[in-house]
C-alpha positions as CSV (number, residue, x, y, z in Angstrom):
1,M,18.0,-14.7,40.9
2,M,16.2,-17.3,43.0
3,S,17.7,-18.9,46.1
4,P,18.6,-22.6,45.9
5,A,15.9,-23.4,48.5
6,A,13.2,-21.6,46.4
7,R,14.3,-23.6,43.3
8,I,14.1,-26.9,45.1
9,I,10.7,-26.1,46.5
10,I,9.3,-24.9,43.2
11,G,11.1,-27.4,41.0
12,L,10.7,-30.5,43.1
13,G,8.3,-29.8,46.0
14,V,5.3,-28.5,44.1
15,P,5.2,-31.3,41.5
16,F,5.8,-33.9,44.2
17,V,3.0,-32.6,46.4
18,S,0.6,-32.2,43.5
19,V,1.0,-35.9,42.5
20,I,2.1,-38.2,45.2
21,P,-0.4,-37.5,48.1
22,T,-3.3,-36.1,46.1
23,V,-3.9,-38.7,43.4
24,P,-4.6,-41.6,45.8
25,L,-6.9,-39.3,47.8
26,L,-8.8,-38.1,44.8
27,N,-9.3,-41.6,43.5
28,H,-11.4,-42.4,46.5
29,L,-14.0,-39.7,45.6
30,P,-17.0,-40.8,43.6
31,I,-16.7,-37.7,41.3
32,A,-16.2,-38.5,37.6
33,P,-16.6,-35.5,35.3
34,F,-17.4,-36.7,31.8
35,G,-17.0,-40.3,33.1
36,I,-13.3,-39.8,33.9
37,P,-12.2,-40.3,37.5
38,L,-11.1,-37.2,39.3
39,G,-7.7,-38.6,40.2
40,L,-6.9,-39.3,36.5
41,L,-7.9,-35.8,35.5
42,W,-5.8,-34.3,38.3
43,L,-2.8,-36.4,37.2
44,F,-3.0,-35.2,33.6
45,A,-3.4,-31.6,34.9
46,A,-0.2,-32.1,36.9
47,I,1.9,-32.6,33.7
48,P,1.7,-28.9,32.6
49,L,2.0,-27.8,36.2
50,T,5.3,-29.6,36.5
51,S,6.5,-28.1,33.2
52,L,5.5,-24.7,34.5
53,C,7.4,-25.2,37.7
54,L,10.6,-26.2,35.8
55,A,10.2,-23.2,33.5
56,I,10.0,-20.9,36.5
57,C,13.2,-22.4,38.0
58,W,15.0,-22.0,34.6
59,F,13.8,-18.4,34.1
60,G,14.7,-17.5,37.7
61,H,18.2,-18.8,37.7
62,D,19.8,-20.6,34.7
63,R,18.6,-18.4,31.9
64,D,21.1,-15.6,32.6
65,L,24.2,-17.8,32.9
66,P,26.4,-18.4,29.9
67,D,26.8,-22.1,28.9
68,E,30.3,-22.3,30.3
69,D,29.0,-21.2,33.8
70,I,26.2,-23.7,33.7
71,V,28.6,-26.6,33.0
72,A,31.0,-25.4,35.8
73,D,28.1,-25.0,38.3
74,Y,27.0,-28.6,37.9
75,G,30.4,-30.2,37.6
76,A,29.8,-31.7,34.1
77,D,33.3,-30.7,33.0
78,R,35.1,-32.9,35.4
79,E,36.9,-36.0,34.1
80,P,36.0,-39.3,35.8
């Protein structure tokens, strides 16, 4: 089972760092494979990367919990 810090880093940190600071920096480069700007290619490559990070978090923690425990962990069973 993954620690909560590892889940946050993998699930939020990696996708955030792969998109927010890199795309503006890559758009300033004059590289355009197949006529497509490098920043745009990187942005589309980050979509499967984000899905992979979320899958790693799920397989590392939530997969083994029964549905009732998942609801209790996240407080979704509380009445407003």
